[in-house]
C-alpha positions in Angstrom: -21.1 -2.6 -4.5 -18.9 -3.2 -7.6 -17.8 0.5 -7.7 -15.6 0.0 -4.6 -13.9 -3.1 -5.8 -10.1 -2.9 -6.7 -9.7 -2.9 -10.3 -5.9 -3.8 -9.9 -3.8 -5.3 -7.1 -3.1 -2.5 -4.2 0.2 -3.1 -2.5 -0.1 -3.1 1.2 2.2 -2.8 4.3 1.2 -5.4 6.8 3.4 -5.8 9.9 4.4 -9.3 10.5 2.3 -9.8 13.7 -0.7 -9.0 11.7 -0.2 -11.1 8.6 -2.7 -13.7 9.5 -5.4 -11.1 10.1 -4.6 -9.6 6.6 -4.6 -13.1 5.1 -8.0 -13.8 6.8 -9.3 -10.6 5.4 -8.3 -11.7 1.9 -5.0 -10.1 1.4 -2.4 -12.0 -0.8 1.3 -12.3 -0.2 3.8 -12.0 -3.3 6.9 -13.8 -2.4 8.9 -12.3 -5.1 8.2 -8.7 -4.0 8.1 -9.6 -0.4 4.8 -7.7 0.1 1.1 -8.1 0.8 -1.4 -6.9 -1.5 -5.4 -6.4 -1.8 -6.3 -8.4 -4.9 -8.3 -7.3 -7.8 -12.0 -7.8 -6.8 -11.7 -7.1 -3.1 -12.9 -4.0 -1.4 -9.8 -1.8 -0.8 -11.4 0.1 1.9 -11.4 -3.1 4.3 -7.6 -2.7 4.0 -7.3 0.9 4.7 -5.1 0.4 7.8 -2.6 -1.3 5.7 -2.3 1.4 3.0 1.2 2.6 2.8 2.3 2.4 -0.7 2.3 5.5 -2.9 1.8 5.9 -6.6 4.0 8.7 -7.3 5.5 9.8 -10.7 9.3 10.1 -10.8 9.2 13.9 -11.2 7.4 14.1 -7.9 9.9 12.0 -5.9 11.3 14.7 -4.1 8.0 15.8 -2.8 7.2 12.4 -1.1 10.8 12.0 -0.1 10.6 15.4 1.7 7.4 14.5 3.4 9.1 11.3 5.0 8.3 8.5 2.4 11.0 5.9 1.9 11.7 4.2 -1.4 11.0 0.3 -1.5 13.2 -1.5 -3.8 11.3 -4.4 -4.1 8.1 -2.6 -5.3 10.0 0.2 -7.0 7.6 2.4 -5.2 7.5 5.0 -2.2 6.2 3.8 1.2 5.0 5.7 4.2 6.4 4.7 7.5 3.9 3.3 9.9 4.0 6.3 12.2 3.1 8.8 9.4 -0.3 9.9 8.4 -1.2 8.2 5.1 -3.9 11.1 4.6 -1.1 13.6 4.1 -0.2 12.0 0.9 -3.5 11.8 -0.7 -2.4 13.2 -4.0 -0.3 10.0 -4.4 -2.9 7.3 -3.5 
């Protein structure tokens, strides 16, 4: 099933109390960015519950901000709060 393997690192939002679970699943932690990620070669769908980071072009920043996303300065990316539905941001996955 190589078609489902991540071709690049995918940033995740893992709550502190779930860090051990994410690590056991194969997630890695980047201490510089202070963020967990699904590394290349892993199945990103197994980390679905931690997807929160959007891939938003600059010109669309107001759209995601208006929907409730918050800018993460460490990642330089927009992140969805835990209580928001990630599926409402599908165009920015």
